[in-house]
N, C-alpha and C positions, 0 to 999 in steps of 0.2 A: 504493500500500500504506500509506503514512504517513497519508493522508487516511482510509482505511478504519479503521485502528487508532485514530486520534484520535476518529472518530465513535463507534466501539465503546466506547471508554473514557468517552465522554460518556453512554453508556447507550442509544444508538440500536439498537433491536431488529433492524432489517434488517442493519446492519453486523455485529452480534454473530452473527447467523445465518450471514452470508456467511463470517466468519472460521472458524466451526465447519465449514462445508461445505468450505472450502479445506483445512483440516487433515484432515477425515474422508476426503477424496478423495486425500490424500497428494500434493498438487500440489507442484511445485518450490519454491513459496514457503512451504510448510508449516513447514519447520524455521526459517526466518527469522522467521515469525510467532511461533513458540513462544519463540524467543530474546528477542523484544521483550516477550512476555507475561510470562515467568517472573519477572522482578524485581518485578512488581506483585502477585504472588500471595502466599498464606500468611495471608490475613485471613479468608476465608470458612470457615464451618462446613460441612464436606462430610459429608453423612449418607447412608449406603447403606441402602436398604430392600429386604430380600430375603425370600424365602419361597416356598412351593409355589404353582403356578398355581391360581387360584381362592381364594387366601387373602384377597382383597380389598385388595391392596396399593395399587391406583390410587385407590380411594375413601379409603383411609387417608391417602395422600399429599395428596389433595384437602383433607381436613380439617386436615392438618398445615400446609398453606399458609395456611389461615385463621388458625391460631394464631400463626404467625410474623408475619403481616400486622398482627395486633392490636398487636404490639410495634414496628410501623413498620419492619419489615425487608424488604429486597428479596430475593425468593426466585427462584432458578433451579432448573428441574427438567429432568433428563435421564432420559427413559423409554426403556429398551431393550426392543425387541420382537424376537421370534425371526424370522430370515430364512428364506425357503424354500430348501431345499437344492437345488432344481431351477432356480428362476428367479433366486434371490438377492434377490428382493423381500420386503418386509415390509409388514404391514397398517398399522403405526404408529397403532394405535387408542387409545393411552393419552391422546393429546391430546383425543380425543372424550370419554373418561371424566372428564377434568378440565376440561370445557368451561366450568364456572362461573367459572374463573379464567384461561382462555386469553387473554382480552383485557384483563385487569386491569393497571393501571399498576404497575410494580414487580414484575411476575411474568413470567418468561420460561420457556416450556415447549418443549422440543425432544425429539422422538422420534428414535431412532436404531435402525437394524437391527443385529442382532448379527453379520450377515455371516459366519456359520459359526464365529464365535469362541466357544470354550467358556469356561465359568466364569461365565456369566450376564451378562457385560458386553461391549460392543463394543470393538474394538481402539482406537478413538479416544475412548473415554469419559473417560479421564484428561485428555487434552488439552482436551476440551470443558469439563470441570470447571474446569481452570486458566483457560480463557478467561473463563468466567462469574465466577470469583474476581477476575481482573484487571479486569473491567468493572464492579466495584462491588457485586456481589451479596453479601449478608451470609450467606445460607444457600444451599447447593447440595444438592438432594435427588436422589439417583440411584436410580431404581427398576429393579431387575434383571429379567432375563427370567423367572426362576422355574423353575429346573431342578433343584431338590432338592439332594441332598448334594454335587453337583459344583460348586455355586455359591459358591466361596470366593475368587474373584479380587477381589471387592469390597473385601476387607480391604487390598488393595494401594493402593486409591484413597481410601477413606473414612476420616475421622477417627473416626466412630462408625458401627457397623453395627447396624441394627434387624432382628431376625428376627420376621416376622409368622407366627403360627400360628393355626389355627382348629380348632374341635371337629368331629369326624365325618369327618376326612380322613386318619386314620392318623398324625396329628402326634405321638401318643404314642410311635410307633415311629420316626418321622422324626427327632425331636430326639435320639434315641440314636445316630444314625449319625455316624461319625467326621467331624470337620471342622466340622459345622454348629454344635454347641454352643460350640466354641472361638472361632468368629469373632464371635459375637454380644456386643455391649456392653449391649444392653437387649432384653428379650423383650416382644412385644405379642401377647396372645391376643385376636384380633379376633373379631367376631360373638359378643360375650360374652352377648348376649341368648339365644343358643341353648344347648340342653342339652349338657352335657359340657365347657363352657368352664372351669369350676372344676377339673375333673379334669386338663385339659391344663396349667393353671397349676400345679397341685400336682405333676404329673409333672416339670415343668421345675425346680421348686424342689428336688425330690429329686435330679435329675441334677446340678444345680449344686453340691450338697453333696458329690457323689462326685468332682467334678473337683478338680484341684490348686488350692489356695487362692491367690488373687491379691489385689492391693491393691484393685482395683475388683471389686465383686460386682454382676453384672448384675441390675438390677431386673426384675420381672415385673409387667406391667400388663394388667388386663382392660379391653378397649376395645370399644365398639360404634360403628363408623364410621357406621352407618345412623342411630343415635340421637344421634350426636355426643357420646358420653360417654367419659371417660378420656383424651381427646386432650391436654388441657392438662397432665395429669400426665406424659404421655409427653414433651411439650415441656420440662417442668421437668427430667426425667431427662436429656434430651439436653444441656441447658445445664449440668447438674451434671457430666456426663461431659466436656464441652468444658473446663470449669474444671479437672477432674482431670488431663486430658492436659497442661495447661500449667503445672501446679504439682507434678507428681509425677515420680519417677525412671522409673516404668513408662511414663508418657506420653512422656517424652523418648526412651526406648529404642525405643518404637513408631514415633515420627517418624523416627528414624535408620534403622530397618529399612525403612520405606516409601521413604525416599530411596535406600537401597541397591537396592531392587527396581526403582525408577524408572530408575536408571542402567543396571542389568542389562538391563531390557527394551529400552532404546534401543540398547544394545550388541548384543543378540541380533538386533534388527531390521536394524542396519547390517551385521552379519556375514552374516545371511541373504541380503541383497541381493548382497553381494560374492561369497558362495558360489555363488549362482545364476548370476552372470555367468561366473565361472571354470569352473563345471561345464558350462555351455552350450558354451563354447569347446572344452573337452576332449571332449565328446560328439561334436563334429564331426570328431574325429581318428579315429573308428572304434573307440574304446575298448570300446564295448558288444559288438562282435564278439569282441574279445580276451577279455572277461569270459565271454561265452557259450561260447567254445572252451577256457576255462580257461588261456589263455596269460597272463592277468593275474588278480589277485585284488582284491576290493573293499577289503580292509584296507590293502594297500600303496597303492592308488589314493587312498583317503581321506587317508592320511598325506601323500601328495604334494600333494594339494589344500590341506591345512592349511598345509603349508610355503609354498605360493604365497600364501595369505591372509596369513600372518605377514609375508612379504616385502613 
């Protein structure tokens, strides 16, 4: 394990991929890996790219990689693909859509299946981002599944959230839905060469004025990933937001909230495992028969299980 970690810290792609696989599979060594990883994190800009399916997120990410590479930055990409609810498998096609950078030095692209996890990200997305951070990547781009208004988990992981919108897909309605407007730190109206892009941008501006005023006002940028226009402006906006996070009270508060959510997520996971073990033992005592015949009630039973967990 020590050799694997050292190789990963030196930037070996195979070792980095192996570490992510071990953590994603929740192997016995996963927690020890993360304990070794964590002290080396906190340097990378973690940027979440979210938006509806078909908004052109992958092509946009591909263009964004080019922009950060011009600044001699190492870029890690985590692309989340939806998993089949039947087989659990995923196509993992984002690596194909970013083929132009897949073999570039200083670029690491990892596709991950959502594995039924809601919120647009995989369960192990945060750990994968921390691993890339610890292994010397300056920027970590996380492309979410694209599940619309339920896709808000990315705010728990990313320093900056980019919401990608496109004309002609009902985005003028989509942006009004609860949660989506609040999580975005910058808006990108993609496919700006298409009719209706200006209207989407104007709708966003109107909605932003209706929201509670904050220190950071999310910029709205018209972008054409196909024609490679507007991408540099987005990169500059991302850099400005990173500076804002590290110089403002609002930024410090956000980092503390993220750390709080991080600890809570680990606690929930540990308690879930413990609950499963205790419940499995209790089921073997015939308690389900007692519940079915109403000799026992689920509320008292749950209280008893909680007492066991606390002990």
